[in-house]
ROGU-974999 format. One line per 2 residues: their letters; for each residue x, z, y of N, C-alpha, C. Coordinates in pm, 1 decimal, decimal comma, padded with zeros to 6 digits. Layout:
REM ROGU-974999
A	X Z Y X Z Y X Z Y  ...
This chain:
REM ROGU-974999
MR	00263,1 02748,5 05907,9 00173,5 02815,6 05768,6 00102,1 02699,1 05707,2  00043,5 02614,8 05747,9 -00079,2 02552,1 05661,6 00043,6 02423,7 05630,6
FK	00125,3 02353,3 05681,0 00222,7 02304,5 05614,0 00281,9 02345,6 05451,1  00282,0 02491,2 05468,8 00366,3 02517,9 05330,9 00233,0 02557,2 05235,4
DK	00175,8 02569,8 05270,2 00025,2 02574,3 05216,1 00027,2 02459,6 05096,9  -00010,0 02348,6 05172,1 -00009,4 02227,0 05124,3 00085,6 02190,8 05055,2
EF	00239,4 02246,5 05111,6 00337,4 02193,6 04942,8 00344,3 02299,8 04889,6  00302,5 02383,4 04877,7 00246,6 02493,1 04787,7 00130,4 02402,6 04643,5
EW	00028,3 02402,6 04733,7 -00080,3 02324,3 04675,3 -00036,3 02199,7 04576,4  00094,8 02123,5 04632,2 00158,0 02028,9 04580,9 00213,3 02026,6 04471,8
KE	00285,2 02129,7 04481,8 00365,4 02165,5 04360,7 00300,6 02190,4 04253,0  00198,8 02271,7 04282,9 00111,9 02349,7 04174,0 00049,8 02220,4 04105,2
EE	-00008,4 02125,2 04152,2 -00065,4 02022,0 04069,3 00052,1 01957,4 03997,1  00117,2 01886,7 04036,2 00260,5 01833,7 03981,3 00276,2 01911,8 03838,8
EE	00274,9 02029,1 03841,5 00330,0 02149,1 03711,0 00201,2 02101,4 03636,6  00106,8 02090,6 03659,4 -00033,6 02067,8 03579,6 -00025,4 01937,3 03504,5
EI	00015,1 01832,7 03542,8 00058,5 01707,6 03520,2 00173,8 01696,4 03384,6  00245,1 01787,1 03393,3 00347,9 01768,5 03336,9 00335,2 01834,6 03185,3
IW	00356,7 01715,9 03101,7 00319,1 01777,0 02954,9 00491,3 01785,2 02864,4  00477,8 01956,3 02794,5 00591,6 01936,1 02748,3 00606,6 01948,6 02610,4
VS	00692,1 01862,2 02551,0 00717,9 01826,0 02410,6 00835,2 01886,8 02390,7  00787,8 01958,2 02274,9 00922,0 02048,5 02186,8 01032,1 01913,2 02165,3
KS	01162,2 01981,6 02164,6 01247,3 01871,9 02057,2 01240,5 01857,9 01964,0  01175,4 01946,5 01869,6 01171,6 01930,5 01727,7 01021,8 01854,8 01732,6
EI	00951,9 01865,5 01829,7 00831,3 01752,5 01806,3 00894,6 01609,3 01817,8  00990,2 01585,3 01874,2 01041,6 01451,7 01911,3 01134,0 01412,8 01827,0
KR	01204,4 01510,5 01742,4 01269,0 01472,2 01671,4 01163,2 01433,2 01495,0  01092,0 01510,6 01514,3 00997,3 01475,6 01378,2 00926,6 01334,1 01376,8
DA	00868,2 01287,2 01521,1 00844,5 01165,5 01544,7 00936,5 01058,4 01541,3  01035,7 01086,5 01557,1 01176,1 00988,1 01520,3 01193,4 00989,1 01368,7
EQ	01181,5 01084,6 01292,3 01188,2 01086,7 01193,7 01087,8 00978,7 01122,5  00958,3 01036,0 01125,1 00859,4 00920,2 01127,2 00849,1 00783,0 01128,1
LK	00912,0 00787,3 01241,1 00917,0 00592,4 01250,9 01032,7 00530,9 01190,6  01148,5 00652,3 01152,6 01259,1 00618,7 01071,8 01175,0 00594,8 00961,4
QL	01095,2 00668,9 00894,1 01073,2 00642,6 00756,7 00960,4 00522,0 00747,9  00865,3 00444,5 00840,2 00786,5 00347,3 00905,4 00904,8 00188,4 00850,4
GQ	00984,8 00231,0 00943,1 01120,7 00164,5 00916,8 01156,3 00107,9 00773,8  01145,3 00267,9 00676,3 01184,2 00230,1 00573,5 01120,2 00172,2 00475,7
KI	01031,3 00194,0 00484,7 00878,4 00152,3 00431,2 00877,3 -00051,1 00465,5  00889,5 -00063,7 00546,9 00890,3 -00215,2 00622,9 01019,0 -00298,2 00562,3
VE	01123,4 -00212,1 00542,9 01239,2 -00264,9 00475,1 01208,2 -00300,8 00333,5  01171,9 -00217,2 00290,2 01170,7 -00215,4 00151,6 01056,3 -00310,3 00103,1
LS	00981,7 -00354,0 00157,5 00870,0 -00460,1 00158,3 00900,0 -00597,3 00084,1  00865,3 -00673,6 00061,5 00884,3 -00798,3 -00032,5 00868,3 -00864,4 00102,1
DN	00929,5 -00968,0 00011,3 00916,6 -01106,2 00165,2 00762,4 -01166,5 00202,6  00692,8 -01196,7 00112,0 00527,3 -01172,4 00110,1 00439,3 -01098,4 00229,0
AL	00509,6 -01015,0 00186,5 00437,4 -00874,0 00232,9 00508,6 -00833,8 00390,1  00641,9 -00838,6 00394,2 00716,3 -00876,6 00498,6 00614,5 -00957,7 00607,6
AQ	00588,1 -01069,0 00572,1 00548,6 -01161,6 00644,3 00422,2 -01133,2 00726,6  00354,5 -01063,5 00651,5 00178,4 -01001,0 00732,3 00233,0 -00913,0 00820,7
IP	00315,7 -00870,8 00837,0 00330,9 -00767,3 00958,4 00398,9 -00833,2 01051,6  00338,9 -00754,2 01206,2 00359,2 -00813,1 01293,2 00472,9 -00766,7 01421,8
LD	00595,4 -00844,3 01392,5 00701,3 -00764,7 01429,0 00750,3 -00877,6 01502,7  00850,9 -00848,4 01631,3 00867,7 -00925,4 01692,3 01023,4 -00946,8 01662,4
EQ	01059,5 -01062,7 01709,5 01226,6 -01130,5 01677,8 01342,0 -01024,1 01654,8  01341,9 -00945,8 01740,9 01465,8 -00847,1 01717,6 01452,1 -00725,1 01629,1
LA	01313,0 -00683,6 01583,9 01279,8 -00607,1 01516,3 01285,2 -00678,6 01391,8  01223,7 -00809,1 01357,5 01254,5 -00888,6 01247,1 01378,4 -00865,6 01169,3
DA	01469,1 -00919,2 01310,7 01609,3 -00947,1 01243,8 01693,7 -00833,1 01202,3  01672,0 -00719,5 01272,6 01735,3 -00581,5 01244,4 01686,2 -00545,6 01089,1
IQ	01536,2 -00576,2 01062,1 01530,4 -00530,1 00931,5 01552,4 -00632,1 00816,9  01573,7 -00751,5 00847,8 01660,6 -00844,2 00768,8 01807,1 -00809,3 00725,2
LA	01839,6 -00762,2 00890,1 01997,6 -00685,1 00831,8 02014,4 -00548,8 00761,5  01935,7 -00511,6 00805,2 01913,1 -00363,3 00701,5 01896,4 -00431,3 00562,5
RR	01831,3 -00499,5 00464,3 01855,9 -00580,8 00400,3 01935,4 -00601,0 00287,0  02038,0 -00627,5 00395,0 02164,3 -00710,9 00321,7 02282,5 -00568,1 00310,5
LS	02254,3 -00478,6 00416,5 02378,1 -00345,4 00421,9 02332,7 -00212,5 00301,1  02443,8 -00164,9 00277,2 02461,9 -00044,4 00195,5 02531,6 00064,6 00238,8
RE	02497,4 00191,4 00215,3 02518,7 00307,8 00224,0 02568,9 00328,7 00408,0  02678,0 00372,8 00442,4 02669,5 00459,3 00578,3 02595,1 00330,0 00694,0
SY	02654,9 00193,6 00664,1 02620,3 00088,8 00765,0 02449,1 00076,8 00753,4  02428,4 00111,9 00618,8 02249,2 00097,7 00598,8 02181,8 00198,8 00674,9
RR	02236,5 00341,1 00670,7 02191,1 00419,2 00730,7 02165,2 00433,9 00921,7  02309,5 00391,7 00988,5 02279,5 00361,8 01093,2 02162,2 00227,6 01137,1
QM	02207,5 00150,7 01056,5 02063,1 00075,5 01068,0 01931,4 00107,3 01100,9  01913,8 00180,3 00996,9 01780,6 00208,1 00992,8 01764,9 00323,1 01129,9
QF	01840,4 00407,3 01165,8 01835,0 00473,8 01313,1 01811,0 00388,0 01395,4  01878,1 00242,6 01402,9 01831,9 00148,0 01471,7 01719,4 00096,9 01486,3
IG	01695,0 00084,9 01354,0 01513,8 00052,0 01370,8 01443,2 00149,0 01388,1  01443,4 00269,6 01371,3 01359,2 00353,8 01437,4 01387,9 00378,2 01557,2
KL	01481,6 00352,7 01637,3 01512,2 00360,5 01776,1 01440,0 00231,1 01833,5  01391,8 00113,8 01768,9 01354,1 -00014,0 01823,6 01193,8 00045,8 01798,7
LR	01147,7 00110,6 01699,9 01016,4 00092,9 01658,2 00939,1 00214,9 01798,1  01062,5 00321,8 01825,8 01023,8 00406,0 01933,1 00994,0 00322,6 02079,8
QR	01031,4 00247,9 02091,4 01023,9 00137,6 02211,6 00871,5 00050,3 02204,6  00816,0 00055,4 02096,6 00725,5 -00040,9 02100,7 00578,0 00022,0 02022,0
DI	00466,8 -00045,4 02053,7 00346,8 -00000,1 01983,5 00363,2 -00021,3 01864,1  00332,0 00101,1 01777,8 00348,4 00047,5 01617,7 00235,5 00051,0 01574,8
EP	00115,7 00031,2 01627,5 -00034,3 00059,6 01577,7 -00096,2 -00075,9 01485,8  -00024,7 -00139,8 01549,3 -00053,1 -00298,7 01455,8 00040,5 -00295,1 01361,7
IQ	00161,9 -00288,3 01338,3 00236,1 -00253,6 01242,5 00183,3 -00178,4 01147,6  00182,5 -00068,4 01150,3 00112,0 00060,3 01078,2 -00018,4 00005,3 01028,3
SA	-00124,9 -00022,4 01089,4 -00217,6 -00085,9 01028,3 -00208,2 -00166,0 00931,0  -00098,2 -00241,8 00955,3 -00086,7 -00394,1 00891,4 00004,9 -00309,4 00747,5
LD	00061,7 -00221,6 00768,1 00112,5 -00202,7 00626,9 00019,0 -00113,4 00545,3  -00042,5 -00002,0 00604,7 -00172,5 00024,2 00569,8 -00276,8 -00055,1 00447,6
KI	-00273,0 -00192,0 00527,5 -00323,6 -00276,5 00472,0 -00274,5 -00319,4 00315,2  -00149,7 -00331,8 00346,3 -00080,6 -00393,7 00207,1 -00076,3 -00268,6 00133,6
EN	-00083,8 -00156,9 00165,6 -00029,0 -00038,1 00078,9 -00146,4 00014,7 -00001,2  -00246,0 -00022,0 00089,4 -00423,5 -00000,4 00016,7 -00459,4 -00112,5 -00079,5
KH	-00421,5 -00260,1 -00057,0 -00374,7 -00379,5 -00139,6 -00385,7 -00324,2 -00260,3  -00260,3 -00294,9 -00313,1 -00169,0 -00242,8 -00420,4 -00243,6 -00128,4 -00437,5
NQ	-00320,5 -00042,6 -00390,7 -00363,8 00066,1 -00443,5 -00492,5 00025,1 -00534,9  -00572,5 -00055,1 -00472,0 -00716,5 -00128,6 -00478,6 -00675,9 -00214,3 -00635,7
QQ	-00563,8 -00231,8 -00667,9 -00548,0 -00344,8 -00756,4 -00513,6 -00250,2 -00864,9  -00411,5 -00150,6 -00825,4 -00400,9 -00011,0 -00974,7 -00503,4 00017,1 -01044,8
LL	-00591,0 00059,8 -00901,9 -00757,7 00085,0 -00956,0 -00845,1 00018,8 -01112,3  -00805,5 -00110,1 -00992,8 -00889,9 -00229,4 -01110,2 -00807,9 -00258,5 -01266,6
LH	-00691,0 -00216,8 -01233,2 -00623,4 -00294,2 -01358,5 -00663,1 -00139,1 -01468,8  -00648,0 -00042,7 -01356,2 -00733,2 00095,5 -01487,3 -00861,7 00128,8 -01490,6
KI	-00947,2 00012,3 -01447,6 -01113,3 00014,0 -01484,3 -01056,0 -00079,9 -01589,7  -01008,6 -00239,1 -01619,0 -00993,4 -00307,1 -01733,2 -00974,6 -00230,4 -01827,1
EA	-00892,6 -00148,7 -01822,7 -00829,4 -00084,9 -01983,3 -00957,4 00031,0 -02009,8  -01016,9 00097,5 -01913,2 -01145,2 00173,0 -01977,0 -01258,1 00085,4 -01993,1
YR	-01290,0 -00070,8 -01974,6 -01366,9 -00166,0 -02037,2 -01314,4 -00188,0 -02161,7  -01159,3 -00197,7 -02160,6 -01169,3 -00225,5 -02324,7 -01139,2 -00136,4 -02384,0
EA	-01119,0 -00018,7 -02361,8 -01176,1 00090,6 -02474,4 -01329,0 00092,7 -02489,4  -01379,5 00109,0 -02390,7 -01542,0 00129,5 -02424,3 -01596,8 -00038,9 -02537,9
LL	-01527,4 -00167,6 -02507,3 -01550,9 -00272,6 -02586,9 -01535,6 -00190,2 -02765,5  -01427,2 -00162,4 -02747,0 -01398,6 -00141,4 -02876,6 -01473,4 00018,4 -02943,5
AN	-01520,8 00098,5 -02849,1 -01566,2 00209,7 -02863,5 -01738,1 00182,2 -02898,5  -01771,6 00105,7 -02831,8 -01925,0 00069,5 -02806,8 -02001,4 -00089,9 -02830,5
GD	-01919,1 -00172,3 -02840,4 -01940,7 -00301,3 -02875,6 -02041,3 -00373,5 -02794,7  -02127,6 -00420,8 -02861,4 -02241,5 -00476,4 -02798,8 -02313,6 -00415,1 -02666,0
QT	-02315,2 -00315,0 -02669,1 -02394,7 -00245,5 -02539,2 -02298,4 -00282,7 -02438,0  -02181,8 -00237,5 -02456,7 -02066,0 -00280,7 -02316,7 -02084,3 -00416,8 -02327,7
IT	-02040,9 -00498,9 -02379,1 -02080,3 -00622,9 -02346,0 -02170,5 -00681,9 -02290,9  -02265,3 -00635,1 -02279,1 -02402,2 -00707,4 -02204,2 -02388,0 -00620,5 -02087,2
EL	-02347,7 -00498,3 -02060,1 -02308,8 -00481,9 -01923,9 -02207,1 -00542,2 -01878,4  -02147,7 -00553,1 -01939,3 -01986,3 -00635,9 -01874,6 -02059,0 -00821,1 -01838,8
LQ	-02117,3 -00852,4 -01928,2 -02185,5 -00980,9 -01888,3 -02250,4 -00992,2 -01786,8  -02337,7 -00865,3 -01756,3 -02438,6 -00891,7 -01623,1 -02308,8 -00902,8 -01490,1
DY	-02252,1 -00776,2 -01484,9 -02136,9 -00793,0 -01398,5 -02035,9 -00926,5 -01378,7  -01999,6 -00991,5 -01484,3 -01917,4 -01094,8 -01508,2 -01963,6 -01190,0 -01570,0
PT	-02053,6 -01267,8 -01539,2 -02096,8 -01375,3 -01601,2 -02014,2 -01497,3 -01659,7  -01859,8 -01480,0 -01609,1 -01779,2 -01616,4 -01668,2 -01759,8 -01579,6 -01767,6
LE	-01735,2 -01407,2 -01818,8 -01714,3 -01372,8 -01999,4 -01820,3 -01431,6 -02079,2  -01727,0 -01463,6 -02201,9 -01831,4 -01544,3 -02346,9 -01844,1 -01441,3 -02461,0
RQ	-01938,2 -01390,4 -02466,4 -01998,4 -01308,1 -02537,0 -01885,2 -01331,2 -02681,6  -01957,9 -01459,0 -02732,9 -01859,3 -01475,8 -02833,7 -01697,2 -01465,1 -02865,8
KL	-01655,1 -01468,2 -02756,4 -01482,4 -01464,7 -02771,5 -01484,2 -01342,5 -02784,4  -01535,1 -01252,7 -02677,1 -01527,7 -01095,3 -02696,6 -01551,1 -01034,7 -02813,4
RA	-01659,1 -01016,7 -02895,7 -01717,1 -01006,1 -03015,1 -01558,7 -01010,3 -03129,0  -01523,9 -01151,2 -03082,8 -01447,4 -01206,2 -03199,3 -01264,5 -01115,1 -03180,1
LI	-01267,4 -01134,7 -03042,8 -01138,6 -01002,9 -03001,3 -01188,0 -00882,1 -03030,3  -01280,2 -00787,7 -03039,6 -01326,5 -00671,5 -03072,7 -01288,7 -00627,0 -03239,4
RN	-01335,6 -00771,5 -03316,8 -01348,6 -00725,5 -03440,6 -01188,0 -00734,3 -03470,1  -01111,1 -00844,6 -03421,1 -01014,6 -00862,0 -03445,9 -00920,9 -00724,0 -03452,4
AQ	-00986,1 -00655,3 -03356,0 -00873,6 -00520,0 -03286,0 -00877,9 -00452,2 -03360,0  -01035,3 -00422,0 -03437,6 -01028,1 -00289,9 -03528,9 -00982,8 -00333,1 -03631,6
KE	-01007,5 -00460,3 -03695,5 -00930,0 -00457,2 -03805,4 -00802,1 -00449,7 -03795,5  -00678,4 -00496,2 -03678,6 -00593,2 -00445,2 -03644,1 -00552,8 -00281,7 -03667,7
KE	-00645,4 -00213,5 -03631,9 -00644,2 -00059,7 -03593,7 -00662,2 00010,9 -03734,2  -00781,7 -00037,5 -03806,1 -00758,3 00001,3 -03930,9 -00624,8 -00050,5 -04061,8
KN	-00573,7 -00204,0 -04042,0 -00466,0 -00163,8 -04116,9 -00282,2 -00141,2 -04052,2  -00323,4 -00090,7 -03943,2 -00232,2 -00024,7 -03844,1 -00123,0 -00142,3 -03842,7
SP	-00152,1 -00267,3 -03811,9 -00072,0 -00391,0 -03776,6 -00068,4 -00391,8 -03616,0  00038,5 -00437,5 -03582,4 00063,0 -00501,4 -03432,2 -00095,0 -00520,5 -03342,9
PK	-00099,2 -00444,3 -03217,0 -00199,6 -00400,5 -03170,1 -00197,9 -00585,9 -03092,5  -00211,1 -00682,8 -03167,9 -00206,2 -00863,0 -03052,4 -00358,7 -00857,9 -03034,8
AY	-00486,1 -00826,2 -03116,6 -00603,5 -00837,9 -03018,5 -00630,5 -00777,4 -02930,4  -00575,0 -00650,7 -02923,9 -00601,0 -00536,3 -02860,3 -00532,1 -00602,9 -02705,4
RE	-00429,7 -00625,9 -02688,9 -00343,3 -00665,4 -02575,5 -00444,3 -00800,9 -02536,4  -00499,1 -00889,6 -02616,8 -00558,0 -01033,3 -02564,6 -00700,5 -00976,6 -02513,4
IY	-00744,8 -00868,2 -02558,4 -00905,6 -00807,0 -02484,6 -00860,8 -00822,6 -02343,4  -00740,3 -00730,5 -02353,9 -00711,0 -00685,2 -02177,2 -00655,1 -00810,6 -02121,3
QY	-00588,2 -00874,2 -02165,4 -00579,2 -01039,9 -02073,1 -00719,7 -01097,3 -02016,8  -00797,0 -01102,7 -02153,0 -00925,3 -01188,0 -02127,2 -00985,8 -01119,8 -01997,6
LK	-00987,2 -00989,3 -01983,3 -01100,0 -00923,3 -01931,3 -00990,8 -00932,7 -01787,9  -00902,6 -00938,9 -01795,5 -00813,3 -00963,6 -01660,5 -00793,6 -01066,2 -01589,6
EH	-00844,2 -01170,3 -01672,7 -00831,6 -01297,0 -01605,0 -00971,2 -01322,8 -01572,8  -01066,9 -01283,1 -01640,0 -01236,0 -01288,4 -01552,9 -01260,1 -01203,5 -01461,1
IL	-01193,3 -01079,5 -01493,6 -01222,6 -00986,2 -01379,2 -01147,8 -01008,6 -01248,5  -01050,5 -01059,2 -01237,8 -00986,3 -01058,6 -01095,4 -01018,3 -01171,8 -01033,9
DT	-01025,6 -01283,0 -01104,0 -01086,8 -01403,9 -01070,2 -01211,8 -01361,9 -00969,6  -01289,3 -01297,7 -00958,3 -01428,0 -01295,5 -00944,6 -01416,1 -01177,6 -00844,2
């Protein structure tokens, strides 16, 4: 009798350790890994060099870049399979850094556009604020560009100075 009780306890203990995962969840995870592989394949060569990939995965990604249609789809399935066999945390974090860097640069370019509009609207007040944040800018050059942009706007001529303000700000703000 005691032996049967111990056997029963063992079976009960084993059932507690099993974690059931549905087929749908497995498929969702596989699809997410395939999408991660897709993002990696679409990266530029410079960005791809920043991602920690082993040789087999790097070769599969290079091959996927050369393929098209059905062979590409099968290769993406294979890349997803390779990713399931690996720790993807370092790969995901490197990809997040690359994507975030792109987003930050886009925000900075939008900020430069806002500075240009503020310069045209407020003039010297905005120049003073900009010079506090970015001392490499030249007050006289900014004033001349603003004056020329305002003249162009009055005459309805092509916005050459308007573009030059943006380029000038971009040069000096991105360098700092």
